[in-house]
N, C-alpha and C positions, 0 to 999 in steps of 0.2 A: 431249125436250130441245130447246133453242133453237139448237143448233149450225147455223151457216150454212156454214162451210167449215173445213177442217182443213189445217194445214201440219205437216210433220215437221221438227223442229229438227235442228241439227247433232249433237246428242246422241241422236238417234233417238226423241225424245219427241213424241207428238201434241200439237199446240198448237191448241186450238179457238178459233174466232172466232164469237161468237154474234151473232144479229141485233141484240140489245139493245146489245151493245158497239159494233158497227159503227155503229148509229144514234147512239150517244154520240160516237164519233170524228167522224162526218160533221157532227153538230150543232156540235161544237167547232171543226172545221176543214173548212168546206164544200168546199174545193178537193180534199179526199181522196175525194170521191164516185166519181171515175173511176179510182181507184188501188188497188182491192181486190187485184188480181193482184200488184201491186208489193209490197204489204204481206206477202202470203203468200210471195212469192219472197224477200223480205228475211229472213224467219225461216228459210227453207229453205237459202238460199245467201248469207249475209251476208258483207260484206268484213271486218267486225269484230264481235266480241261483247264487250260490257263488262258487268261486274257492277254492279248498282245498290246502293243503300244497305242494302237488306235482302236478300231472296233473289230479287229480280227480275233478269232479264237484259235487255240492251239491244242489239238487232241494228241495225247500221248498214250501209247499202248505197248506194253512189254510183250515180246515174243521170245520164247525160249529157243525156238528154231526158226530161222529165215534162210533165204538163199545165201546169206553171208555167214551168219552165226547167231548167237543170242544178241538181240538188239531191241531198241525202242523204235517204234514207228512214230514219226512226227508228221502231223498233217495240219497245215495252216489253212483256215477257211473263214469265210464270212457268212453270217446269216443275214436276215433281212427278207425283203419281199422275194428276192431271187438269190438264194444262197449258192455259193460256189467255192470250189477248192482253189486255193492260190498256189500252193506248192506242197510237196511231201518228200520226205527223206528218212533215212534210218541213222541212228546214232547209238553209241554204246554208253554215252554219258548223259 
C-alpha cells in the first residue's frame, strides 16, 4: 500500500495520507511541502469539522504561525472503512 502517514480523526477513524495524494497536494500548493505535520494534526485535533456536499469532511485548524503567516489549515477527507485525505491547503479566510 502507498500509505505515507495515518491520522486518527475525532471519530476514531484512521485517515491515511498516501505518497500519491501528498504529491498531488504539494504539486497544487507548493507552500504545503513543509506542512505535513500540520495536515495530520488538523485531522486529529481540528478547531472545526464541516460536512462537505457529499460525504467528505472538512477539518479546519487555526495556526498563528505557519510557513506563510497566520492561516487556517483546511483538510478535506473521507471516513468510512478506509478513510483518506482528499486534499489540503491553507487559507486566511
